[in-house]
C-alpha positions as CSV (number, residue, x, y, z in Angstrom):
1,P,109.2,98.4,87.0
2,P,106.0,97.4,88.9
3,R,105.7,98.8,92.4
4,S,105.3,96.5,95.4
5,T,104.3,96.8,99.0
6,L,104.7,94.4,101.9
7,F,101.3,94.2,103.6
8,P,101.3,93.2,107.2
9,Y,101.5,89.5,107.8
10,T,98.4,87.4,108.2
11,T,98.1,85.1,111.2
12,L,95.4,82.5,111.3
13,F,94.9,80.8,114.7
14,R,93.3,77.5,115.4
15,S,90.0,77.1,113.6
16,G,90.7,80.3,111.6
17,A,89.9,80.1,107.9
18,L,89.3,82.4,104.9
19,S,86.2,81.8,102.8
20,P,86.5,82.0,99.0
21,H,87.3,85.5,97.7
22,T,89.4,87.5,95.3
23,D,91.7,90.2,96.4
24,V,90.1,92.7,94.0
25,S,89.9,96.2,95.5
26,H,89.2,99.8,94.5
27,I,93.1,100.0,94.6
28,R,94.3,98.3,91.5
29,F,96.6,95.4,92.4
30,T,98.1,93.3,89.7
31,H,99.7,90.4,91.5
32,R,100.2,88.9,95.0
33,L,103.1,87.0,96.3
34,L,102.5,84.9,99.5
35,V,105.4,83.7,101.5
36,Q,104.8,81.1,104.2
37,L,106.5,81.1,107.5
38,N,105.3,77.9,109.2
39,R,108.2,76.1,110.7
40,G,107.4,72.4,111.4
41,W,104.1,72.5,109.5
42,N,102.6,69.1,108.5
43,P,99.3,68.2,106.7
44,A,97.4,67.5,109.9
45,F,97.7,71.2,110.8
46,G,95.3,72.3,107.9
47,G,95.5,75.9,106.6
48,L,95.8,74.9,103.0
49,L,95.5,77.6,100.3
50,C,92.8,76.5,97.9
51,L,92.7,77.8,94.3
52,H,89.2,77.8,92.7
53,A,88.6,77.4,88.9
54,G,85.5,79.6,89.0
55,N,83.3,81.5,91.4
56,P,82.5,79.1,94.2
57,H,79.6,81.3,95.3
58,S,77.7,80.6,92.1
59,S,78.4,76.9,91.9
60,Q,79.3,73.8,93.9
61,E,82.8,74.0,92.6
62,T,85.5,72.3,94.6
63,P,89.0,73.7,94.7
64,R,91.1,73.0,91.6
65,K,94.3,72.9,93.5
66,T,95.5,73.1,97.1
67,V,98.9,74.6,98.2
68,P,100.3,73.6,101.5
69,P,101.8,76.4,103.7
70,I,105.2,74.8,103.9
71,H,107.8,76.9,105.7
72,R,109.8,79.2,103.4
73,S,107.6,78.5,100.4
74,G,106.0,81.1,98.2
75,F,103.1,81.3,95.8
76,A,102.3,84.1,93.4
77,F,99.1,84.8,91.5
78,E,97.4,87.4,89.3
79,V,94.7,89.4,91.1
80,S,91.5,89.5,89.0
81,Q,87.8,89.0,89.2
82,R,88.5,85.3,88.5
83,S,91.3,84.6,91.0
84,F,89.1,83.0,93.7
85,H,91.0,81.4,96.6
86,S,90.4,80.4,100.2
87,V,92.2,78.9,103.2
88,T,91.0,75.7,104.9
89,P,90.6,75.8,108.7
90,V,93.8,75.8,110.8
91,L,93.5,72.6,112.9
92,H,96.7,73.1,115.0
93,G,98.9,76.0,115.9
94,Q,99.0,79.1,113.8
95,R,99.6,79.8,110.1
96,Y,101.8,82.8,109.2
97,T,101.9,84.4,105.8
98,L,103.7,87.5,104.4
99,S,101.8,89.1,101.5
100,Y,103.6,91.2,98.9
101,T,101.2,93.2,96.7
102,F,102.2,94.5,93.2
103,Y,100.7,97.5,91.5
104,P,100.8,98.7,87.9
105,P,103.3,101.5,87.1
106,A,102.2,104.9,88.2
107,N,101.3,107.5,85.6
108,G,104.4,108.4,83.7
109,E,106.4,105.5,84.9
110,R,107.6,102.9,82.4
111,G,106.5,99.3,82.9
112,A,108.9,96.4,83.4
113,T,110.7,95.1,80.4
114,F,111.8,91.5,80.2
């Protein structure tokens, strides 16, 4: 089965944001699972996860979809050169996210079968 690791949680404080990026690294990740832990969150707090259809650095592309950081919700995505995402500024309080990272099977391991 795929291997996974729990990365340390991410905390964004007031006015904190993440500019558009992919999670591509020299370490080959396959997928990420983000778990939101934001009790009492409401839309006025900001901190939306924005999914981009293309590279926002090479066009004036606007986010294709936004995902609110609702408490106990999760969102998974494939990590690739095209998986651009960002986080809007946090306008109130903090935004807490747990990030699980999945890796391909190690040499000699069998992949997951479904």
